N, C-alpha and C positions, 0 to 999 in steps of 0.2 A: 504493500500500500504506500502511495506516495506521501512523503512527509509534508504537512502543510507549511506555508511560509511562517517565519518567526513573527509573533505578535509583538510590536514595539512596546506595548504597554507592559509586557512581562520583563523587559530589559531596562534597567536604570543605570545612571552614571556611577552610582555608588558600587554596584555589583561589577561593572566594567573596570572601574579603578581598582577594585579588589583583585579581579582576575589578572590585570596587568602586574600588580604588585606580587602576586603569587607566582606568576610566570617568571618574573625577574629574579625572585629570591629562591625559587624552587622549594618553597615551604608555605603551607597554609598558615601556620602559626606566625611566621614573620610577615606574611602579607596582611594578616588580620591586625597585627601590631602597627604596621605602617599606615593602615587605614583607620586605626582607633576603633576597631570592632572586637567584640568578644569572639572567641574561637568558635563557639556554637553558632553564633549569628553568621559568621563568615562561611562556615561549612554549609549552612542552609542556603545562603545566597549563591554559592557555587553550584550546589545541587539544582537550585531553581534555574540557574543560567544554562546548565547542561540540559535540563528538561525542556526549556524553551527552545534551545537550538536543535534538539532532537539528535544530538551527537555527544559522544564522550570526548571531553576536551582535555582532561587531566588523567595521567597514570599515577595512581597513589601507591607508594611503596613505603617500607620502613625507613628508607633514607630520605624521603621527601616526595615531591611530585615532579613530573616532567610532562611536557606537552605532547599530545597525540598529533598526528597530521592535521586533523580538524582543529585541534587547539592552536596550532601555528597560524592557520588561516584566521581563526577568531582573534588572535592577538594582533595580527596586522590590521584588521578592520577596526578593532577597539582603539588602537593607537591613532588611526586616521580619524576616528570620531572625536577623540580628544583634541587632536590638532585642529580639526574643524571647529570645535567648540571654543578653543582658545582664540582662533582667528575671529570667530563670531564676536566674542567678548571684546577683543582688542579693537575691532573695527567700530563697534558701537561706542566704545569709550572714546575713540579718536573722533568720531562724528560729534560727540558732546563737547570736544575740545576745539572744534572748528575745522577739522580735516573733512574735506568734502568728496572724498573718493578713494577707494583702494583698487589697485591693479595688481594682478598676479602674473608676473612675467617669468617664464621658464626659458632658459637659453643654454646652448652648448658652450663648451669651454672656449672654442675659437672666437665666437662672437662676443663673449664676455671679455675676453682679453683684448681683442682688436678694436671693436667698433662701438660696443654699447656704453662704456663709461662716459665718453664724450657726449653721446646722444642723450643719455639719461640726465647728465649734468645740465645740458641746455634746456631739456624739457622741464626739469624741476626748478630751474631758475625762473622760468615763465609761469609755472604752475606749482608754487611751493605748498599749496594746501592739499595736494594729492600725494598719497603715500603709495610707493611702489615696492612690492615684495618680490625680490629677485631670487631665483633658485637656479643653480647650475645643475643640469641634468643631462643624461644621455639622450641622443636624438629620438630613439624609439620611445623612451619614456615621455618625452615632451609631446609627441604626437598623441600618445594615449591620454595624457593629461588634458590636452585640448579637447579631444573627443568626449572625455568623461566630464568636462566642465570644471576640472580641478585647477586648470590654468586658463587665464584669459587670452594671453598672447604668447606665442612661441617663436623662437629664432633658432634654426638648426640647419644642418647641412643637407644638401640635395641627395638624390639617390635613395630616398626613403619613401615608402608608400604613404600618400597623403590623401587618400580617398575620404571624403566627408569634410575636408578642410578648404578654406579659402586661402590661397597661397600666392605670394608674389616674391620677386627677387629683392632681397634686402641689401646684400653686398656681395662682392666677389673676393676671394682670396687665392693665393698661389701656394700650392704644396711643393716643398723642396726636400731634397735629401740632405740630412744633416750628419756631419761626421767630424771627428777630431782631426786636427791638422797632422796627426801621425798616421792617419788611416790611409789605406791604399787608394781610396777615391778622392783624397784631398786635392790632387792636382787636376782633377777632371772639372771641366766647365759645365758640361751638360750631358745627360745620358738618359736612356730609356729605363723604365722601372725594372724590366726584365734583367737588365745588366746588374741590378743591385742584388739580385737574389742569390748570388754566390757568396754573400756576406751575412753575418749575423745581424739581427735586428733588435733594437729596443723599441717597444711599442706601448700603447695604452692598454688598459685592462679590457677584458671581454665586454662587449656591448657598445663600445664606442663606434660611432659612424666611421671614423678614420681607420680603425682596425678592420672593420667590415669591408671598407673600400679597398684597402691594400691586400687583404686576404683574397678578395674576389679577383683583383688584378693578377695575383700570383697564380690562381687557379686557371685563369684565361691564358696565362703564359705557359702553363703546363709545368711549372717548376715549384718546388716547395719553398715556403717562407719560414726561415728558422728564427722564431722569436726566442731570443736568449733571455730577455728580461722584459717584464710587463709592469708598468707603474700607473699611477692615477692622475698625473699632471704633466703638462709640457715642461714645467720647471724641472721635475724629477727626470724626465727623459733627457733633457739637455745635460744635466750633471752626469748621468750614466754614459751618455755619448762622449762627453768631455774626458771621461776616464777610459775611453777607447774600448768600451764593452760592446759596441755594436754601432750600427747606423740607425737613423730614424727618419720617418716621413712626417713633417710638421708644416703647419701654416707659417709662411715666412714672416708676415707682419706680427703674428702673435709671439714670435720668439726672437725678435730683433735684439731686445735688451740682453737676453741670455747669450745670443750669438756673439755679441760684442764683449760681454763680460768674460765669457769662458773661452773666447778666441776659437770659436767653432767655424767650420767651413760649410756653407750652404751651396749645394750643387743643384742646378735647375733640372727639372724633368721634361722630357720631350713628349710625354703622354698627354693626350687631350684632357683626361680627367684631372690633371694637376691644376688646371684652371677651374676652380670649384665655386659654385654659387652657395651662398647662405640664404635661406628662405625665411620670410616673415609670414606667419600663419595665424589664423583665428578660425574658430568653428564657423562663425558667420558674423561679419562686421555689423550687420543690422541688429544683432542681438547683444552687442556690447553695452556695458554701462556707459554713461556719459564720460566718466574718468578714463575708462579703458579705451573708448573711442578716440579721445584726445591723444592718448599716447600712441595708439595704433596709427592714427593719421600723421603724427609727428615722425614716427619711424618710417612710414611709407613714403614720406616726402623727402627723406634724406637722399642726396645724390649718390648714385651707385658708382663705386670706384671702377675705373676702366680696367679691363683685363690687360696684363702685361703684354707688350708686343712680342710676337714670335721671333725667335732667333734662329739663324741658319744652323743646321745640324753639322757637327764636325764628324771626323772619322770615328768608327766604332770604338767604344771604350770597354768592350766585354773583357772581363778579367778571368784568369783561371779560377776554377771552382773550389779553391781552398778557402776554408772558413777563417775569418779574421776575428780578433778579439783580444 
């Protein structure tokens, strides 16, 4: 028999807060203490929560409690509910203090590093009474957040499915090969990505649009891409590359400061995909709040940087297939 949907009237914030505290501590006793509840009352609330959900959320043992697979899902949603409630409280408080709008902007690392700081500064100088909440997220997560209504505006890299979104070009950036000046490619001026695949790579963590792009390019070239190290930021990538632990594909503008500081070499790519678009997206401009519409129109009106001029190809720079590092 199909389980009926959860009745919201049977789930309250006290029980959800208790559940999160128990999940974090691994103990019903400690969770009850954190929420200032008697142990018997806490146990009853947890039992009611499981009954309302129709699933067992906690595994109870002599050593404490652990989450079941359903319990992990419940925890994620409970945390989102608390974040939403905190945002709800914060926005209402801000309105009482004269703030006249909130905008939730999610953007990928490249756009946050290269283009958005100046764009947001100019917008807030003209609209100081609007509050912008900016989150750095992976491209796929940004698209999902826009479709789910979690984010108002998104900026992310192209080559991502965007069905259901209103999308336009925000800016363009150039991807380059970054290496240390001791690396075998340091004397190269320009090359194809396939010629890079004989060397070890430093890359971003799984889920980044840049990693997906380069992995797909390696597959199309029919060659393996050896990721020696994966990190969470361009800054960390640059420091690993400076230590000659591999080469990396990065947006040139986003890494100019690190290139100069760490004395790295940027080698241009001849592949067409190295000239990349960053997209500005919303679910529907007509549905935006007045504050979000103002920011969206401001970002959409910014001049798009011209793509770098093509350079003539030099002779092949293919290297022997020895790994470097």
